[in-house]
C-alpha positions as CSV (number, residue, x, y, z in Angstrom):
1,X,-30.9,18.7,-22.8
2,X,-29.6,20.9,-25.6
3,X,-26.2,20.1,-26.9
4,X,-24.0,21.5,-29.7
5,X,-20.7,20.0,-31.0
6,X,-17.9,22.4,-29.9
7,X,-14.2,22.0,-29.8
8,X,-12.8,21.7,-26.3
9,X,-11.2,24.8,-24.6
10,X,-7.4,24.0,-23.7
11,X,-6.8,23.6,-19.9
12,X,-4.7,26.2,-18.5
13,X,-1.2,25.2,-17.6
14,X,-0.8,23.8,-14.0
15,X,-4.6,23.2,-13.7
16,X,-6.4,20.1,-12.3
17,X,-8.9,18.4,-14.3
18,X,-11.6,17.1,-12.0
19,X,-13.6,14.2,-13.6
20,X,-16.9,13.8,-11.8
21,X,-18.7,12.0,-14.4
22,X,-18.3,9.9,-17.6
23,X,-18.2,12.5,-20.6
24,X,-21.1,12.8,-22.7
25,X,-20.6,13.0,-26.5
26,X,-21.6,16.7,-27.1
27,X,-21.8,19.3,-24.5
28,X,-21.6,23.1,-24.5
29,X,-21.0,24.5,-21.0
30,X,-21.8,28.0,-20.2
31,X,-21.0,27.9,-16.5
32,X,-17.9,29.8,-15.5
33,X,-14.8,27.7,-14.9
34,X,-16.0,24.6,-16.9
35,X,-14.8,23.2,-20.4
36,X,-16.6,21.5,-22.9
37,X,-16.6,17.6,-22.9
38,X,-15.0,15.4,-25.5
39,X,-15.1,11.6,-25.4
40,X,-11.6,10.2,-24.6
41,X,-11.8,8.2,-28.0
42,X,-11.9,11.7,-29.7
43,X,-8.9,12.8,-28.2
44,X,-6.8,9.4,-28.4
45,X,-8.5,7.5,-31.3
46,X,-8.2,4.3,-29.2
47,X,-10.6,2.4,-27.2
48,X,-10.9,3.5,-23.6
49,X,-9.1,1.6,-20.9
50,X,-11.1,-0.4,-18.5
51,X,-10.9,2.5,-15.8
52,X,-12.0,4.8,-18.2
53,X,-15.0,2.7,-19.2
54,X,-16.0,2.3,-15.5
55,X,-16.2,6.1,-15.1
56,X,-12.6,7.6,-14.5
57,X,-11.9,10.4,-17.0
58,X,-8.3,10.5,-17.8
59,X,-6.0,12.9,-20.0
60,X,-4.4,11.0,-23.0
61,X,-1.0,10.0,-21.3
62,X,0.4,6.6,-21.8
63,X,4.1,6.8,-22.5
64,X,6.9,9.0,-23.9
65,X,10.4,9.5,-22.9
66,X,9.7,11.3,-19.5
67,X,7.0,8.8,-18.5
68,X,9.3,5.8,-18.8
69,X,12.1,7.6,-17.0
70,X,9.9,8.1,-14.1
71,X,9.2,4.4,-14.2
72,X,12.9,3.8,-14.4
73,X,13.4,5.9,-11.2
74,X,10.7,4.3,-9.4
75,X,12.1,1.0,-10.2
76,X,15.6,2.0,-8.8
77,X,14.1,3.5,-5.6
78,X,12.1,0.2,-5.1
79,X,15.2,-1.7,-5.5
80,X,17.1,-0.2,-2.6
81,X,14.4,1.2,-0.1
82,X,13.5,-2.3,1.3
83,X,16.7,-4.1,1.0
84,X,18.7,-3.1,4.0
85,X,15.6,-3.8,6.4
86,X,13.8,-6.8,4.6
87,X,15.3,-8.5,1.5
88,X,19.0,-8.6,2.5
89,X,18.7,-8.1,6.2
90,X,19.1,-12.0,6.8
91,X,22.6,-11.4,5.8
92,X,23.2,-8.4,8.2
93,X,21.3,-10.6,11.0
94,X,23.8,-13.5,10.7
95,X,26.7,-11.2,11.0
96,X,25.2,-9.0,13.8
97,X,25.0,-12.2,16.0
98,X,28.9,-12.3,15.8
99,X,29.3,-8.5,16.6
100,X,26.8,-8.7,19.4
101,X,27.1,-12.2,20.9
102,X,25.1,-11.3,24.0
103,X,22.0,-10.5,22.0
104,X,19.6,-13.2,20.9
105,X,18.4,-13.6,17.3
106,X,14.8,-12.3,18.0
107,X,16.2,-8.9,19.3
108,X,18.6,-8.6,16.3
109,X,15.9,-9.3,13.8
110,X,13.9,-6.3,15.4
111,X,16.4,-4.1,13.7
112,X,14.8,-5.1,10.4
113,X,11.3,-5.3,11.5
114,X,11.5,-1.9,13.0
115,X,12.8,-0.3,9.8
116,X,10.3,-2.2,7.7
117,X,7.3,-1.3,9.9
118,X,8.5,2.3,10.0
119,X,8.6,2.7,6.2
120,X,4.9,1.7,6.2
121,X,3.8,3.5,9.3
122,X,5.5,6.8,8.4
123,X,3.5,6.8,5.2
124,X,0.9,8.6,7.3
125,X,2.9,11.7,6.7
126,X,5.4,11.0,3.9
127,X,2.6,10.7,1.3
128,X,1.1,14.2,2.5
129,X,4.7,15.6,2.5
130,X,5.3,14.3,-1.1
131,X,1.9,16.1,-2.4
132,X,2.5,19.2,-0.6
133,X,6.3,19.6,-1.3
134,X,6.8,17.8,-4.4
135,X,7.9,14.1,-5.3
136,X,11.4,15.0,-6.4
137,X,12.2,17.0,-3.2
138,X,10.6,14.4,-1.0
139,X,12.6,11.4,-2.5
140,X,15.9,13.4,-2.4
141,X,15.3,14.0,1.3
142,X,14.5,10.3,1.8
143,X,17.7,9.4,-0.1
144,X,19.8,11.7,2.3
145,X,18.2,10.3,5.4
146,X,18.8,6.5,4.2
147,X,22.5,7.3,3.3
148,X,22.9,9.0,6.7
149,X,21.4,6.1,8.6
150,X,23.7,3.5,7.0
151,X,26.9,5.7,7.7
152,X,25.8,6.0,11.3
153,X,25.0,2.3,11.7
154,X,28.5,1.5,10.6
155,X,29.7,3.2,13.8
156,X,27.2,1.6,16.2
157,X,28.7,-0.2,19.2
158,X,25.5,-1.2,20.8
159,X,22.3,-3.0,19.4
160,X,20.0,-0.1,20.6
161,X,22.0,2.2,18.3
162,X,21.1,0.1,15.3
163,X,17.4,0.3,16.2
164,X,17.6,4.1,15.7
165,X,19.9,4.1,12.8
166,X,19.4,1.1,10.5
167,X,15.9,0.8,11.8
168,X,14.0,3.9,12.5
169,X,16.2,6.5,10.7
170,X,16.4,4.2,7.6
171,X,12.6,3.5,7.7
172,X,11.7,7.3,7.7
173,X,14.3,7.9,4.8
174,X,12.8,5.0,2.8
175,X,9.3,6.1,3.5
176,X,9.9,9.6,2.1
177,X,11.5,7.9,-1.1
178,X,9.1,5.2,-1.5
179,X,5.7,6.9,-1.6
180,X,6.7,9.4,-4.5
181,X,8.1,6.4,-6.2
182,X,5.0,4.3,-5.8
183,X,2.4,7.0,-6.6
184,X,4.2,8.7,-9.7
185,X,3.7,6.0,-12.4
186,X,0.0,6.7,-12.2
187,X,0.7,10.3,-13.0
188,X,1.8,9.4,-16.5
189,X,-0.2,6.4,-17.3
190,X,-3.9,5.5,-17.8
191,X,-4.1,2.5,-20.2
192,X,-0.7,1.1,-19.3
193,X,-1.0,2.0,-15.7
194,X,-0.9,-1.7,-14.4
195,X,2.1,-2.4,-16.5
196,X,4.1,0.7,-15.4
197,X,3.4,0.2,-12.0
198,X,4.3,-3.6,-12.1
199,X,7.4,-2.7,-13.7
200,X,8.1,0.0,-10.9
201,X,7.5,-2.3,-8.0
202,X,9.4,-5.3,-9.5
203,X,12.5,-3.3,-8.6
204,X,12.2,-4.7,-5.1
205,X,12.9,-8.4,-6.3
206,X,15.6,-7.1,-8.7
207,X,17.3,-5.2,-5.9
208,X,17.3,-8.2,-3.6
209,X,18.6,-10.3,-6.3
210,X,21.6,-8.1,-7.1
211,X,22.2,-6.7,-3.5
212,X,22.2,-10.0,-1.5
213,X,25.3,-11.5,-3.2
214,X,27.0,-8.1,-3.2
215,X,26.5,-7.4,0.4
216,X,27.8,-11.1,1.2
217,X,30.7,-10.6,-0.8
218,X,31.7,-7.1,0.5
219,X,31.5,-8.4,4.1
220,X,33.7,-11.4,3.3
221,X,36.4,-9.0,1.6
222,X,36.1,-6.2,4.2
223,X,33.8,-6.3,7.2
224,X,30.1,-5.5,8.4
225,X,31.2,-1.7,9.1
226,X,32.8,-1.0,5.6
227,X,29.7,-2.9,3.9
228,X,27.4,-0.5,5.4
229,X,29.4,2.4,4.2
230,X,29.7,1.2,0.8
231,X,26.0,0.5,0.7
232,X,25.3,4.0,1.8
233,X,27.5,5.4,-1.0
234,X,25.6,3.2,-3.4
235,X,22.3,4.3,-1.9
236,X,23.2,8.1,-2.4
237,X,24.1,7.4,-6.2
238,X,21.3,5.0,-7.1
239,X,18.4,6.5,-5.1
240,X,19.9,10.0,-5.6
241,X,20.0,9.7,-9.3
242,X,16.5,7.9,-9.2
243,X,15.1,10.8,-7.3
244,X,15.9,13.3,-10.1
245,X,13.9,11.4,-12.4
246,X,10.8,11.5,-10.1
247,X,8.6,14.3,-11.0
248,X,4.6,14.4,-10.7
249,X,2.6,15.4,-13.5
250,X,1.0,18.8,-13.5
251,X,-2.3,17.6,-14.7
252,X,-4.3,15.3,-12.6
253,X,-7.3,13.2,-12.8
254,X,-9.8,13.5,-9.7
255,X,-12.9,11.2,-9.5
256,X,-15.9,11.4,-7.1
257,X,-15.2,10.2,-3.7
258,X,-18.7,9.1,-2.9
259,X,-21.8,7.9,-4.4
260,X,-23.5,11.0,-3.3
261,X,-21.1,13.3,-5.1
262,X,-21.5,11.3,-8.1
263,X,-25.4,11.8,-8.0
264,X,-25.2,15.4,-7.7
265,X,-22.2,15.9,-10.1
266,X,-23.9,13.4,-13.0
267,X,-26.8,15.9,-13.1
268,X,-24.4,18.9,-13.9
269,X,-22.6,16.8,-16.6
270,X,-19.4,19.0,-16.7
271,X,-15.8,18.5,-16.2
272,X,-14.4,21.4,-13.8
273,X,-11.2,23.1,-14.4
274,X,-9.8,24.2,-11.3
275,X,-6.5,26.0,-10.1
276,X,-3.8,23.7,-8.9
277,X,-3.6,23.9,-5.1
278,X,-1.1,22.4,-2.7
279,X,-3.1,19.6,-0.7
280,X,-3.3,20.4,3.0
281,X,-3.0,17.7,5.6
282,X,-6.7,18.0,6.7
283,X,-7.7,17.9,3.1
284,X,-5.7,14.5,2.7
285,X,-7.6,13.2,5.9
286,X,-11.1,13.6,4.1
287,X,-10.5,10.3,2.5
288,X,-11.3,8.5,5.6
289,X,-15.1,9.4,4.9
290,X,-14.9,7.2,1.9
291,X,-16.0,3.6,2.6
292,X,-14.0,2.5,-0.4
293,X,-10.7,3.7,1.5
294,X,-11.6,2.1,4.6
295,X,-12.2,-1.2,3.0
296,X,-8.9,-0.9,1.1
297,X,-7.1,0.1,4.3
298,X,-8.6,-2.7,6.2
299,X,-7.5,-5.2,3.5
300,X,-3.9,-3.9,3.8
301,X,-4.0,-4.2,7.7
302,X,-5.2,-7.9,7.3
303,X,-3.1,-9.0,4.6
304,X,0.0,-7.6,6.0
305,X,-0.2,-9.6,9.1
306,X,-0.5,-12.8,6.8
307,X,2.0,-11.8,4.2
308,X,5.2,-12.0,6.0
309,X,4.5,-15.1,7.7
310,X,5.2,-17.4,4.8
311,X,8.2,-15.3,3.8
312,X,9.7,-15.9,7.2
313,X,8.4,-19.3,8.0
314,X,8.2,-21.1,4.7
315,X,11.7,-22.4,4.7
316,X,11.7,-23.5,8.3
317,X,8.5,-25.2,7.7
318,X,9.9,-27.2,4.8
319,X,12.7,-28.6,7.2
320,X,10.0,-29.4,9.8
321,X,8.1,-31.7,7.2
322,X,11.3,-33.3,6.1
323,X,12.4,-31.3,3.1
324,X,16.2,-30.8,2.9
325,X,17.6,-27.4,3.7
326,X,18.9,-26.6,0.3
327,X,15.4,-27.6,-1.3
328,X,13.6,-25.3,1.4
329,X,16.0,-22.4,0.2
330,X,15.1,-23.4,-3.4
331,X,11.3,-23.0,-2.7
332,X,11.8,-19.5,-1.1
333,X,13.9,-18.4,-4.1
334,X,11.4,-19.6,-6.6
335,X,8.5,-18.1,-4.6
336,X,10.5,-14.7,-4.9
337,X,11.0,-15.2,-8.6
338,X,7.4,-15.9,-9.1
339,X,6.5,-12.6,-7.1
340,X,8.6,-10.7,-9.5
341,X,6.8,-12.3,-12.6
342,X,3.5,-11.7,-11.0
343,X,4.1,-8.0,-10.5
344,X,4.7,-7.4,-14.2
345,X,2.6,-10.1,-15.7
346,X,-0.6,-9.5,-13.9
347,X,0.0,-5.6,-14.0
348,X,0.0,-6.1,-17.7
349,X,-3.0,-8.4,-17.8
350,X,-5.1,-5.4,-15.7
351,X,-4.6,-3.1,-18.5
352,X,-6.5,-5.5,-20.9
353,X,-9.1,-6.4,-18.5
354,X,-10.7,-4.8,-15.4
355,X,-8.1,-3.9,-12.9
356,X,-11.0,-4.5,-10.3
357,X,-11.4,-8.1,-11.3
358,X,-7.7,-9.0,-11.6
359,X,-7.0,-7.5,-8.0
360,X,-10.1,-9.6,-6.7
361,X,-8.7,-12.8,-8.2
362,X,-5.1,-12.0,-6.9
363,X,-6.5,-11.5,-3.2
364,X,-8.5,-14.7,-3.3
365,X,-5.7,-16.8,-4.9
366,X,-3.2,-15.5,-2.4
367,X,-5.7,-16.5,0.4
368,X,-6.3,-19.9,-1.1
369,X,-2.3,-20.5,-1.4
370,X,-1.9,-19.8,2.3
371,X,-5.1,-21.0,3.9
372,X,-5.5,-24.4,2.0
373,X,-2.2,-25.3,0.0
374,X,0.1,-24.4,2.9
375,X,-1.9,-26.2,5.4
376,X,-2.0,-29.3,3.3
377,X,1.6,-29.4,2.1
378,X,3.8,-32.1,3.5
379,X,6.2,-32.8,0.7
380,X,8.9,-30.7,-1.5
381,X,6.2,-30.7,-4.5
382,X,3.1,-29.5,-2.8
383,X,5.1,-26.9,-0.7
384,X,6.7,-25.8,-4.1
385,X,3.2,-25.5,-5.7
386,X,2.1,-23.3,-2.5
387,X,5.3,-21.0,-3.0
388,X,4.7,-20.4,-6.5
389,X,1.0,-19.6,-6.3
390,X,1.6,-17.5,-3.3
391,X,4.5,-15.7,-4.6
392,X,2.9,-15.0,-8.2
393,X,-0.5,-13.7,-7.0
394,X,0.8,-11.8,-4.0
395,X,3.2,-10.1,-6.4
396,X,0.4,-9.1,-8.4
397,X,-1.8,-7.9,-5.6
398,X,1.1,-5.6,-4.3
399,X,1.5,-4.1,-7.9
400,X,-2.3,-3.7,-8.4
401,X,-3.4,-1.9,-5.1
402,X,-1.9,1.4,-6.1
403,X,-3.5,1.1,-9.4
404,X,-6.9,0.7,-7.6
405,X,-6.1,3.9,-5.5
406,X,-5.6,5.8,-8.7
407,X,-8.9,4.3,-10.2
408,X,-10.9,5.0,-7.0
409,X,-9.5,8.4,-5.9
410,X,-7.7,9.9,-8.8
411,X,-4.1,11.2,-8.9
412,X,-4.1,14.6,-7.3
413,X,-3.3,13.5,-3.9
414,X,-2.5,9.8,-4.7
415,X,0.6,9.7,-2.7
416,X,-1.3,10.9,0.6
417,X,-3.9,8.4,-0.1
418,X,-1.5,5.3,-0.5
419,X,0.7,6.7,2.5
420,X,-2.4,6.9,4.6
421,X,-3.7,3.3,3.6
422,X,-0.2,1.7,3.8
423,X,0.2,2.9,7.3
424,X,-2.3,0.4,8.3
425,X,-0.3,-2.2,6.5
426,X,2.7,-1.2,8.7
427,X,0.9,-2.1,11.8
428,X,0.1,-5.6,10.4
429,X,3.8,-6.2,9.4
430,X,5.0,-5.1,12.9
431,X,2.9,-7.8,14.3
432,X,2.6,-10.5,12.0
433,X,5.9,-12.4,12.3
434,X,6.1,-12.1,16.1
435,X,2.7,-13.4,16.4
436,X,3.5,-16.4,14.3
437,X,6.7,-17.0,16.5
438,X,4.5,-16.9,19.6
439,X,2.1,-19.3,18.2
440,X,4.9,-21.6,17.2
441,X,6.3,-21.4,20.8
442,X,3.0,-22.2,22.4
443,X,3.0,-25.6,20.7
444,X,6.3,-26.8,22.3
445,X,7.5,-29.4,23.0
446,X,5.3,-31.0,20.3
447,X,5.7,-28.2,17.7
448,X,2.8,-27.7,15.2
449,X,2.9,-25.2,12.4
450,X,-1.0,-25.7,12.1
451,X,-1.7,-22.4,14.2
452,X,0.7,-20.6,12.2
453,X,-0.7,-21.5,8.8
454,X,-4.3,-21.1,9.8
455,X,-3.6,-17.5,11.3
456,X,-1.8,-16.4,8.1
457,X,-4.6,-17.8,6.0
458,X,-7.4,-16.3,8.0
459,X,-5.9,-12.9,7.9
460,X,-5.1,-13.2,4.1
461,X,-8.8,-14.3,3.6
462,X,-10.0,-11.3,5.7
463,X,-8.0,-9.1,3.4
464,X,-9.7,-10.9,0.4
465,X,-13.0,-10.1,1.8
466,X,-12.3,-6.5,2.3
467,X,-11.0,-6.2,-1.4
468,X,-14.4,-7.7,-2.4
469,X,-16.3,-5.1,-0.4
470,X,-14.1,-2.4,-2.2
471,X,-14.8,-3.8,-5.6
472,X,-18.6,-3.9,-4.9
473,X,-18.5,-0.3,-3.7
474,X,-16.5,1.0,-6.7
475,X,-18.8,-0.9,-9.0
476,X,-21.8,0.6,-7.3
477,X,-20.6,4.2,-7.6
478,X,-19.8,3.8,-11.2
479,X,-23.0,2.2,-12.0
480,X,-24.8,5.2,-10.4
481,X,-22.8,7.5,-12.6
482,X,-23.6,5.7,-15.9
483,X,-27.3,5.6,-14.9
484,X,-27.3,9.5,-14.0
485,X,-25.5,10.2,-17.1
486,X,-28.1,8.3,-19.3
487,X,-30.9,10.2,-17.5
488,X,-29.4,13.6,-18.4
489,X,-29.4,12.8,-22.2
């Protein structure tokens, strides 16, 4: 193949750079709509990141004021979007039992469960809306719905009204705010993508740490109704301000979605420059044809079933095996702290090593913590070890999955891809905790947690197997690219 050294032509503003093949050192392209290739090393004077070495071509983008403001906005949205339905809902549940004394604990808990599940299930459309109409507008709309839902919940007189307000409506609003927030760091970071995403999702832990005592203090000083109204105002200020910081990049990285495409594209050896088009609903659904997407979605479905079970039952199990209540609460708190650390530290590590390998390790270590350590834990020390291992690696798992999506599918429709994939996780979250409660009730009067721990461990192990399949498929496609590229030289 004849090749001459030529300075790359600048991409047009608002264009989408589609990377179909690792760049060749010197190429002069004569086909219309193509631009010459220059190695990423030539552009950045740095060693390519692991994702670039594995076949993903990315523009030089790793920092700057706007990029870190985007991360800050994502962090703030994460800090609130899951709080009223997950991380501080236990406080609401305790006081709702006094407000609705005729309702049992499980029916009240369904308010939070419904809200959390809808947040993920609505991702089926929320991600597509974000890619279609813009991250900022979508996040602002979600913020307004979350604010409205909490105000309406403060006027609820019956439990079913809480299902519709603090549950379903808040979940829809949180979904519209969350998917732009989880997708946007990948638009601005390549080499530091793991760290940026880890910092963004760590907002969940920070939000729970701050909002839990604040909510309890507000209830004690006012009442549950005014607490909901104050939290609504806080949501409007925090998430509204954060939404203004969220803005998608105009330049995207798009990678091949199948080995077949990689085969044909490698022979051409070009980077295509195409006009930026708004993704359609049906275009987003094409990702279902990719076995890598299906394996990641199945991993989310399986892991989501087992993920909430330790969080919901770790403390009650501690009391069951004879650990004092306060030490059981300490284990849960330290586990959440380990999760916060894992999101950031493992995200940082993935930037220096292969994200595929780190995610692979996280999935199997999380499964080991639940299946083996939890099942064998009979004392405070062993249960604390389980909580720390589970929290640390589960936190890393959560932060690295969006990075894996960007690596495998590019950033052009990343919100749509993540939303479609996380919708499967919503199904698992909706059924995981109730399933564990059912298994626990089946063992009465001689209560045994063994079916609960084995079920959670089995689903986490299934999720790890699916991650392994994704890692193999991703490696196989990148290997084909490299081989085809060498053949064209």
